[in-house]
N, C-alpha and C positions, 0 to 999 in steps of 0.2 A: 209227786215221785220224784220230782228235785232234790225234796228234805229229807226222802229215804239217801240218795245218791252221796249227798255232803255230808250225812250221818255215817255212809262206809267210808269217805273220804277221810274225813278225820278219826278213824277210829282205827285204820290204818297208817294214816299220817302220823299218828301216835306209834303206834306199833310200832318200824320203822324209826322212829327219832327216839327212841327207848335203847333198841336195842344200838343201833349206831353213832349214836352220841351219846346218851347220857349214861348208858353202863360203864362207858369207856370215861367217862367225865370223873364217876363216881369211882372210879380205879385207879385216877388220877389222884383225885382229892385223897383219897385213903393213903395210897404209898405214898404222892409227891412225886417227886418228880426225880423220881431215883430211878434205881436199874429195876427194880423188883417191880417196878412199874408199865415199864418199857417191857418184861418178858411177861408177864399178866397179860398186856394188850397180844404180845404175839399168841399168845395162847387162844385167848378170847377170839382174835379171828381167824385161826388155824378151824378152832372149833365152827364158825361164822362158813368156812368153806366145806368143813365135812357135813355138816346139814343142810349146805346149799345141794351139793353133790347126792346126797339123801334125796331130797327135793325132788332132783331129776329122775333119778331111777323110779321113786317113786310115781311120776311123770309119762315116764314110758311104759311101766308096768300097764298102769291105768289106761295108757293108751292101745297096748296089746291086748288087754283081757278085754275091752270094750269094742274091738273089730270083730271079739268071738263069738260077743254077746247076740241073742236074739233082735232081729228091726222088726218091732209089730207095726202093722200100718192099718188102718182100716179105711173100709170101701164103702160108698153109698151105691148101688148100683138101680135106678129106676126100673119099674115094670111098665108091662103097656096096662096093666090093668087100671080100669078108674070108677069112683064110683060112682052111682047115681049123681049126689050134687055136683061132683068138676073135680073130687079128691083122689089122689093121685098116689098109689102104693111103691113103698122103698122098700130094699133087700138092703139089711146092715152086714156086710162083711170084718171080719177079721183076718189080716194072712200076715204069714213069719217069714221076712225077704231077709231075713240071717241065716248063720252061717248054725247057729246051735238052735237047740228046744227050750221052747218057754215053758215053764210049768204054770198051775195055778193059776190059768186066766182067767182072773176076774172084771167084769165088767159094770160100770154105775153110768145111765146114761139119764140124762134131761131133756126136755123141749120146754125150753124157760122155767119157769119153774114148776114145770110138771115131770113128776119122777115118771117115767119110763120104766115099769115094773116085769116089761115083758121086754123088755132090752139091760138089763139091769141081771147077770148071772154069773152063774161059774161055771166056766166050760171047759176047764181041762189046762192039758197039753197040748201044745201044736208046734208039728216039728218044723226043719227049713223046707219053704219053695209050700206048706200046706195054707190053706185057707178055711175057713169055717163060718158059717153061717149063723147068725150070735140073731137076729128077732128081723122082723118087718115093721116098717110104722106105716100109715097113714099120714098124711097133711095135704092140705088146702092151696097150698100158694108157696112161694118162693120163700116169700120173708116168713111164713114160719116154719119153714126148713130152715129158714137158718139160726135159729134160736138153738139147733140142735147141738149139744155137746156129751163127747162118752169119755170119761176117763179111764183106761185099762189098765189093771194091776199084775205083776206077776212077777216070777221069778226065775232066777238065771242060773245056770250049772254050778255055780259057786255059792248059792244059798241065798242070792243079796235079792233085795227087793228093787223094782223098778215100777214105774209109774210113764203114761202118754197119756196129755191132754188130746183130743179130737174134736175139733168142732167142724161144722159146711161154712164153707164160703162161695157165697151166689156168684161172688166178679166170677171166679176159676170156677165154677159148677161142679167141686169134688171138694172131699174134706181135707183138708188141715191135718198131720199127726207132727203135735209136738213132744217129743221126747224131755222128759225131767234131766236137768243136767248135772252130771256126775261130775263135778268139783276135784280135781287131786288137790287133797289139802296139802299142806307143809309150813317150815318156819322160816326159809328165808325167803324161797322165790315165790312161793304164792303172795304173799301180803304185796309184794315189789309187784307182779305183776296184774295183782288186782286192783293197786293203786294210779298204773296207768291207763287198766282199763276203764277205771272212775274218769279219771281227770279225761279223756278220751271221752267218751259220753256226754259228761256233762258239757265241753266243748259244742259237738254234736248238736245238743240239747239247746243250747243259747243261739247257736246258729240260726235253728231252722226258725226258734223265735224269731229273730230278728227279720227270716227272709218271712214270712209268715204277718209280721208287721207292717214290714213293707210294704208286702202284698196288700193289705186291708186300708193302706194308706194311702196308694194309687186306685186304688177300686174309689176309694173317697172324694179322691180328687175330681174323676171322671166323672163319679155319679155329679158331682156339685158344677160343674163345667157341662153336663146334656143341662140343670137346669139354669142355667145361664143364657143360655142359649136357646 
């Protein structure tokens, strides 16, 4: 994961340096220290300001449309029915907690490496505040249930495609729904924010790694102390 983060960091850093250092330097070298180069730099940075304003407008538009999108959630409900070998029945529901209708809903479910064909189907549309039964599954224990993973695909009112990945977490006893992140692309603002987010994430991973190493070191010290005693 860290190698991927460093790759994103380097790509965004090169992009930003190209915009704010390489291109202005090329203009200065091309025109020289003259009035023409100053005018060209002013025009360039005015263009950057215009692009940044367009990025902000696009982000606001993305946030506005995201509020109007459907919110697809999966619920897993335990049934009172129990098989002869002690296995339990669970009902898997899909629910639209958003403000608009979700169209062409399709699910693809897996229990570990096993494809649950009865839970992989085309469901159609789902209006706001409505829910629909997807399927019923039988599992032996919570460990097997924790291998449940469902991908839900659907389209929104603008025609765009969305995906939600849901999995069962036995610690909280329910399905965890993780919608796909819809990034707001841009030429100026997006690379800067992506660079800042990547730096913060790398720092947090480094800090957590140091904390983990310190805990392991303290644990070894305690175990060595117990052996000596």
